N, C-alpha and C positions, 0 to 999 in steps of 0.2 A: 080305483086301481089300474094302474097304468102297465100294460102287459108289455113284456120283455122289446125288445128289439135285438132281429136276427139274424143273422148269418146260417142260412141252410145249405148243406152241403149233402150231394147227393148224386148220382146216377142214372140214368138212361135205361132202365131196363126193365121189361115184363112182371120182374118181380115186384115191384116202386112203384112204377110212372104211374097207373091207376092213384093209388095213395096220393101221391106225392103233387100229382094237380088237383086232386078235392084240399090237400092242404093249401097249395096257392089260393083258391078261393075264399078258403075259410080263414086264412091268417095273412094273405097277399100284403094288407098295409104293414103287416111289422116287418116285413123280410127288406132288408136293407144290401142283400144282396145273395145270389143267388148262385155256387159255386160251383161247378160241375166238374167232378175228379173225373179222372184217369181211371177205367176198368183197368183190373189187371194186365198186363202187356202178353203178349206172346211164349217170354220167359216163363212167368208166374203159370201161365198157362199148360206150360210143357210139363215143368215140375208138379201140377194135377194129377193131369194126365198120367204120368212114370206113376205117382204115388197109385191112382184110382182106375190104371185102367181103361178102354175105349169106350166101357157104358158110360162114362163121364162125358162121352163129347156131346151126345145131343142135349144135355142140359146145358152147358157153357156156352155150345152156337144157338141156342132157344133164348136163354138167358140173357147174353153180355154179346151176343154178335149182330145185332140187331143198330147202334149207333156208329158201324163202321158203313152200314149199307143206306141208312138215312140222315136228315138232319134229324140235331136233336127237339124230339118234341118239349120238354122241358122247358128247353130255351125260348123255344116261338110262345107257348104258354105265361114264361115270365114277361119275358117282353109284352105280349100285349094287356101283359098287366103295369107296366112299367119299372117292372124289376128289374136291375140292373144284373146281365151274368156276367161270367166271367169263367173263364175253362183253365182248369187247374191241371196242369203235369204231375205237380209236388205238392200236398198240402201242406208241406210243412218247410217250404221252400221260401227265400227271402219276399219272389214274386206274390208269392200266396199271401206272407205277411203283410206285404206290405197293402193287399187289394182288401186284407180282412180289417187292418189299422183303420184304413180309410175309411172302411161302410158304419165303422165304431159300433160293435156291435155290444149288445150287453150280456147277451147267449148266444153259443154259438150248438147249433141243431145239426146231426147226424141220420140222417131218412136214406139209410143204403148208401152212405160212401165208402169203399173199400179200402181206402188207404186209413192208417190210423193216428190219430192225432198225438203232436209230442206236448209234452208238458208245455215249453215257450209258446206252441200256437193259442192250447187253450188259455193260455195269462192272459192274450189279446181281450179277451171278454170277461169283463169283470163280473160276470154271474156264471164264468164256467163253459161245460159243454154239457147237452144231452144227447142222448142215441137209441134209434126205434131198435129193437132184437127182437125176430121172430119166434121165439122160444120161451119157455119158463126159467129164467136165471134163477140161481146161478147153474143147471145145466144145459148143459149145449153150446156154452162160449165157446164160437169160432166163426169163421166163413158162411158155412153151410147149415145152420141148427136145424133147417126143418127137414133135411136129406136125415141127420142124425132121430130126427123125432119119429122120421119115415119107422128107422131099426127097432127101436121099443119093441115088445112084445105087444102092447097096448099103446098107441102111440096117445100121450096127454100132449093137446097144441096147446100153444098159448103166447103171449104176447107179452115183453115190458118196454116199460121205458124208465132209462137208467141212467145214472152220473157219466160223463165219462173220465174215463181216472187213466193213469199210467200204464195200468195191465189191464189188457184188451179183455172187453166185457166184466168187469169186473166191481165198480161204482156203486154207488147206493141205490137201491130201485126205487125209483117214484112213483110207479103204478105198473100194475098188473094183472093178467085175465088169464084165466082158461080159457078154451074156444073149442064149443065140441065141433067137428068137421066131418064133412059125411066120410064114409069108408069106402077105401078105394082110390082115396085123392092121392094126386102125385104132390112128392115133395115142390114143382112149380104152382101145383093149381095152392096148394097152402100157405107158402110164403105169399103167395098174392092175395089170400083171404085177412092175412094175419097182419100183413102191414097195412088193410083197409081198417082191420079190426082196430090196429092202435091208434083209431085217429082223435075218437074220444079220450082215451087215456091220455095222448100227448097236451089234448087242450084242459084236462086236469095238471096235470102236471105242470105245463105254464102258467095256468091260474096260483096256483102253490108256490110256485115260486115266484111271483110277482108280489105274491101277499107276505112271503118273507118267510114263509113257512120253514122249518127246519129240517134237514136231510134226516133221515133214519139212517142207521150204521151202515154199511152195505156189509154183504152178505159174507157167510163164508166160501171163497172162491171154490169151485171143482173144476176138476184137469180141462186142459182148455182142448178143445179136438178141431184139429184140424183136417182138410180133407181124406174122406174114409178109403180103407184100403181096400183094395180090386176084389178081393174075398168077400168084404162086406155088400159090395155092389152085387156080387155073380149071387148072394144068399137074397136079396131085394128083388133080384128079378126073375131069381125060382122060385119063390114066395108071390108074386104078380103086383109087387110094390113098384113101383113105377116114381121117378124122377122129371120126367115127362111125359105127357099124351100128347095124341093127335088134337086132341080138344084144347086143350094148354095153347099149341100152336095157333090154333083157328082166331084165340080172342085177343082181341085189339091193346097193345098197352093202353088206350087209352081210354077202353070200357070201364062201364061202373064196376 
């Protein structure tokens, strides 16, 4: 059984970089291209702050500000393994599609890529695409699932590997697991732990795809959840539930 040749799309972020580095170690021979997607820019960040208020700013700065301040850890790790690296400002643009086509992947893998792949981009890989999502889909579709999970009265943490589809986070679920996390964990700490917990599920999904296993039917999609309103973040703060902690800031993005 030959595992699929991959184009891996990701961003540098403490939320996911430790997990992606481990994936490079375990599956580097399959990766034809590492495509580093452009994180949400200033306009998108401003829209998120307008909706969520200033309590979101430390979360954005801690988890998305790093690549502005330092070279890409993922790019260096990929190049050390002989994996080509491309930076994509638009994952669906002509340059991105040409790079993906040249890499000739069987499958696209988005592992914390903030850009949504369109149908024409997914069609460049014969086996389509899959994604890692740090929540128990179909719940908490959207860009910040661990914040919404944290807001549950009794958070039910988990991670899903699912098919990419034209509707966001709504494709067939290929592998999924609930994960007990420590009480008091932050949304940032939870995302880091859940991305790491996805690695065996991702290996399971890739093996199933290589074996030709049919996809299950997609679940009935629950409502899409964008960035939370300011009132929800005020409630999280009032009840001692944190988006980011000093311990999160002290944790290296390349730590185990």
